[in-house]
C-alpha positions as CSV (number, residue, x, y, z in Angstrom):
1,M,-22.1,4.4,-10.3
2,P,-19.2,6.3,-11.8
3,Y,-16.7,3.3,-12.3
4,H,-18.9,0.3,-10.8
5,V,-17.7,1.0,-7.3
6,K,-19.4,-0.8,-4.5
7,E,-18.3,-0.7,-1.0
8,Q,-19.0,-3.8,1.1
9,F,-18.7,-4.4,4.7
10,L,-17.3,-8.3,4.8
11,V,-18.6,-11.2,7.2
12,L,-16.2,-14.0,7.5
13,P,-16.3,-16.8,10.5
14,D,-13.3,-15.0,12.3
15,M,-13.3,-11.3,10.7
16,E,-15.2,-8.2,9.4
17,L,-13.3,-5.7,7.6
18,D,-14.4,-3.1,4.8
19,C,-13.9,-3.5,1.0
20,I,-14.4,-1.3,-2.0
21,S,-14.2,-2.6,-5.6
22,F,-14.8,-0.6,-9.0
23,G,-14.2,-1.6,-12.7
24,K,-15.5,-3.5,-15.0
25,G,-12.7,-6.0,-16.3
26,D,-13.4,-9.5,-16.0
27,K,-9.5,-9.5,-14.5
28,P,-8.6,-9.5,-10.9
29,L,-6.4,-6.5,-9.3
30,V,-6.3,-6.5,-5.4
31,M,-4.7,-3.1,-4.7
32,I,-3.2,-3.1,-0.4
33,Q,-3.3,0.1,0.6
34,G,-0.5,1.3,2.8
35,L,-0.3,2.8,6.9
36,N,-2.8,5.3,7.2
37,T,-5.0,7.1,9.9
38,R,-8.6,6.7,8.1
39,G,-9.4,3.5,6.6
40,I,-11.1,2.8,3.1
41,K,-14.5,3.3,4.0
42,G,-16.0,6.6,2.0
43,A,-13.0,6.8,-0.7
44,G,-14.6,4.3,-3.2
45,L,-15.3,6.6,-6.0
46,S,-11.8,9.0,-5.0
47,L,-10.1,5.6,-5.3
48,A,-11.8,4.8,-8.4
49,W,-11.3,8.1,-10.1
50,M,-6.8,7.9,-9.0
51,Y,-7.2,4.6,-10.6
52,R,-9.5,5.1,-13.4
53,I,-7.0,3.8,-15.9
54,F,-8.2,0.1,-14.5
55,A,-11.7,0.2,-14.2
56,K,-12.3,-0.7,-18.3
57,D,-10.4,-4.2,-18.2
58,Y,-10.1,-4.8,-14.5
59,K,-12.3,-5.6,-11.3
60,V,-10.0,-4.3,-9.1
61,C,-11.0,-5.0,-5.1
62,L,-9.3,-3.1,-1.9
63,F,-9.5,-4.5,1.6
64,D,-8.9,-2.8,4.8
65,R,-7.4,-4.3,7.6
66,R,-9.9,-6.3,9.6
67,K,-12.1,-4.6,12.5
68,D,-10.8,-6.3,15.5
69,L,-7.0,-5.6,15.0
70,R,-5.3,-7.1,18.3
71,T,-2.3,-6.1,19.6
72,G,1.1,-7.5,18.2
73,V,-0.3,-8.3,14.5
74,T,2.8,-8.8,12.4
75,I,2.4,-8.5,8.3
76,R,2.5,-11.9,8.1
77,D,-0.8,-11.9,9.9
78,L,-2.2,-9.0,7.9
79,A,-1.6,-10.8,4.5
80,N,-2.8,-14.1,6.4
81,D,-6.2,-11.9,6.4
82,L,-5.8,-10.6,2.9
83,A,-5.7,-14.1,1.7
84,A,-8.9,-15.0,3.6
85,A,-11.0,-11.8,2.7
86,M,-9.6,-12.7,-1.3
87,D,-11.0,-16.4,-0.9
88,H,-14.3,-15.6,0.6
89,L,-14.7,-13.7,-2.8
90,G,-13.3,-16.4,-4.9
91,I,-10.2,-14.2,-6.7
92,T,-7.0,-16.3,-7.6
93,K,-4.6,-15.8,-10.0
94,A,-4.8,-11.8,-9.3
95,C,-2.4,-8.9,-10.1
96,V,-1.9,-7.3,-6.6
97,F,-0.5,-3.9,-6.4
98,G,0.7,-2.8,-3.1
99,V,2.0,0.2,-1.5
100,S,4.3,0.6,1.5
101,Q,3.1,-1.4,4.5
102,G,0.6,-2.6,1.6
103,G,4.1,-3.8,-0.5
104,M,5.1,-5.5,2.5
105,I,2.0,-7.5,3.2
106,A,1.9,-8.5,-0.6
107,Q,5.6,-9.9,-0.6
108,E,4.2,-12.6,1.9
109,L,0.8,-13.0,0.4
110,A,3.2,-14.1,-2.3
111,I,4.8,-16.2,-0.4
112,Q,2.5,-17.8,1.2
113,R,-0.4,-17.9,-1.0
114,P,0.9,-18.3,-4.6
115,D,-1.7,-19.7,-5.8
116,L,-3.5,-15.9,-5.6
117,V,-1.1,-13.7,-6.9
118,R,-0.4,-14.0,-11.0
119,K,1.6,-11.1,-11.1
120,M,2.8,-8.1,-9.0
121,V,4.2,-4.5,-8.7
122,L,5.4,-3.6,-5.2
123,A,5.8,0.4,-4.6
124,V,7.8,2.9,-2.2
125,T,8.3,-0.4,0.1
126,A,11.1,-2.8,1.9
127,S,11.7,-6.6,2.5
128,R,12.8,-5.7,6.0
129,T,13.3,-2.9,8.6
130,N,15.9,-0.7,8.6
131,S,16.7,3.1,10.3
132,T,14.8,4.9,8.7
133,I,11.6,3.0,9.0
134,E,12.5,2.5,12.4
135,Q,12.6,6.3,13.1
136,V,10.3,7.6,10.8
137,I,7.6,4.4,12.6
138,H,8.1,5.3,15.9
139,G,8.4,9.2,15.8
140,W,4.5,8.9,14.1
141,M,3.6,6.8,17.2
142,A,5.0,9.1,19.4
143,M,3.2,11.7,18.8
144,T,0.1,10.0,18.3
145,E,0.6,8.7,21.4
146,A,0.8,12.7,22.6
147,Q,-2.3,13.3,20.5
148,D,0.0,16.0,18.7
149,W,-2.0,15.7,15.2
150,K,-0.4,18.8,13.6
151,A,2.9,17.3,14.3
152,L,1.8,14.4,12.9
153,V,0.0,15.7,9.7
154,R,3.1,17.9,8.9
155,D,5.9,15.4,9.5
156,M,3.7,12.7,7.1
157,A,3.8,15.1,4.5
158,E,7.4,16.4,4.9
159,K,8.4,12.8,4.8
160,L,5.8,11.7,2.2
161,Y,5.8,14.4,-0.6
162,S,8.4,15.7,-2.8
163,P,9.3,19.6,-1.7
164,A,8.1,21.2,-4.6
165,Y,4.6,19.6,-3.8
166,L,4.7,20.8,-0.6
167,R,5.1,24.3,-1.5
168,R,1.9,23.7,-3.7
169,Y,0.3,22.2,-1.2
170,R,1.3,23.7,2.1
171,P,-1.7,26.1,2.9
172,F,-3.7,22.9,2.8
173,L,-1.6,21.6,6.2
174,P,-4.3,22.7,8.8
175,L,-7.4,21.3,6.9
176,L,-5.5,18.2,6.6
177,T,-5.1,18.2,10.4
178,L,-8.4,17.9,10.9
179,V,-9.6,15.3,8.3
180,Q,-6.6,13.0,8.7
181,K,-6.4,12.8,12.4
182,P,-6.7,9.2,13.6
183,K,-9.9,7.8,13.8
184,D,-9.1,5.2,16.1
185,I,-5.7,5.6,17.8
186,P,-5.0,2.3,19.1
187,R,-5.6,1.0,15.4
188,F,-3.3,3.1,13.8
189,L,-0.7,2.6,16.6
190,T,-1.2,-1.3,15.9
191,L,-0.8,-0.9,12.2
192,A,2.4,1.4,12.6
193,R,3.9,-1.1,15.0
194,A,3.0,-3.9,12.4
195,C,5.9,-2.1,10.1
196,L,8.3,-3.1,11.7
197,T,7.9,-6.7,11.6
198,C,8.7,-6.7,7.8
199,D,10.6,-9.6,7.5
200,T,11.1,-11.6,4.2
201,H,14.4,-10.6,2.8
202,D,15.3,-14.0,3.4
203,R,12.4,-15.7,1.8
204,L,12.3,-13.4,-1.3
205,S,13.7,-16.0,-3.7
206,E,10.4,-18.1,-2.5
207,I,8.5,-15.3,-4.9
208,R,7.5,-17.1,-8.2
209,C,5.5,-14.3,-10.1
210,P,6.9,-11.7,-12.1
211,V,7.3,-8.3,-10.4
212,L,8.1,-4.6,-11.1
213,V,9.7,-2.4,-8.3
214,L,9.1,1.2,-8.4
215,G,10.5,3.0,-5.4
216,G,10.9,7.0,-5.2
217,K,15.3,7.6,-4.8
218,Q,13.9,10.6,-2.5
219,D,12.2,8.2,0.0
220,R,12.4,9.2,3.6
221,V,9.4,6.7,4.9
222,V,11.5,3.3,4.1
223,G,14.5,5.0,2.2
224,G,15.5,4.9,-1.7
225,E,17.9,2.2,-1.1
226,A,14.9,-0.3,0.5
227,S,13.0,-0.4,-3.2
228,Q,16.6,-0.9,-5.0
229,E,17.9,-3.6,-2.2
230,L,14.1,-5.4,-2.9
231,A,14.5,-5.3,-6.6
232,D,18.1,-6.7,-6.2
233,A,16.8,-9.7,-4.2
234,L,14.5,-10.4,-6.8
235,G,16.2,-9.7,-9.8
236,C,12.4,-8.3,-11.3
237,A,11.4,-5.1,-13.8
238,F,12.5,-2.0,-11.5
239,Y,12.4,1.9,-12.0
240,M,13.1,4.5,-9.8
241,Y,11.9,7.9,-9.8
242,E,15.0,10.1,-9.3
243,T,13.6,13.1,-7.8
244,L,10.3,12.1,-5.7
245,G,10.0,10.2,-2.8
246,H,7.0,7.6,-1.1
247,A,4.7,9.2,-2.3
248,A,5.4,9.2,-6.2
249,Y,2.7,6.9,-6.5
250,E,0.5,10.2,-6.0
251,E,3.3,12.8,-7.8
252,A,4.4,10.5,-10.8
253,K,2.0,11.1,-13.6
254,D,3.3,8.2,-15.4
255,F,2.8,5.8,-11.9
256,N,-0.2,4.1,-13.1
257,Q,0.7,3.8,-16.6
258,R,3.8,1.9,-15.4
259,V,1.6,-0.4,-13.5
260,Y,-0.9,-0.9,-15.5
261,D,1.6,-1.7,-18.8
262,F,3.2,-4.4,-16.4
263,F,0.3,-6.2,-16.0
264,T,-1.2,-6.1,-19.2
265,K,2.4,-6.8,-21.2
266,E,4.5,-9.3,-20.9
267,E,7.5,-6.7,-20.4
268,P,7.6,-3.8,-18.1
269,Y,6.7,-0.5,-19.1
270,A,10.0,1.1,-19.5
């Protein structure tokens, strides 16, 4: 199979979760996706293609959130689950790449289990909640509870993507409404609510590994200032996409190259 893609269902003593791996390298790279409506099952080939730059040098693993999510789960809980999954597969000293909610989880992982993280990239994320995050999450939750899928998908698209990107792909929004409708409504609401528990800011000094923060100045989900605040607090390498927003990881052609270069070189991509 292209890129050596493997999808598996992991069964641990106290949880079950989906896992995707790809790449033929021997260096471990763990990617942590953001809040989404569908999960990662069945997305192995598309994710491997999107992140194919890593396939030669790394064994890339993505873990979905656990199947039996309890109400009130926190970002710290999700980080503990990720650590357990990495332990289960024997992954240690990995490069960790977290996007949005995944970046929140990555921070907790680096604080709680520094043995698991060699280097880390935090993209379009935050170290604590702010008014932008609260407004966006509460809005998405309200649309989900009302089962107004057209409004939810449209608002997510408008919050994530740049105006230029939206103009190009707006005709496809009706199709997205069909394919991006939450598969499991209670699960999506639980994970959305977990974003509001992000709270690592006062503990960032405990992160000892090299970090690169990537942000979008026009970010309408967490706010561009959240990425700036995170980088300032960490005193780490930082790059801001001035004209892009939350989906800079999809829109910026050099995004994956920056991540790759940071992980493979001592100095960050400039």
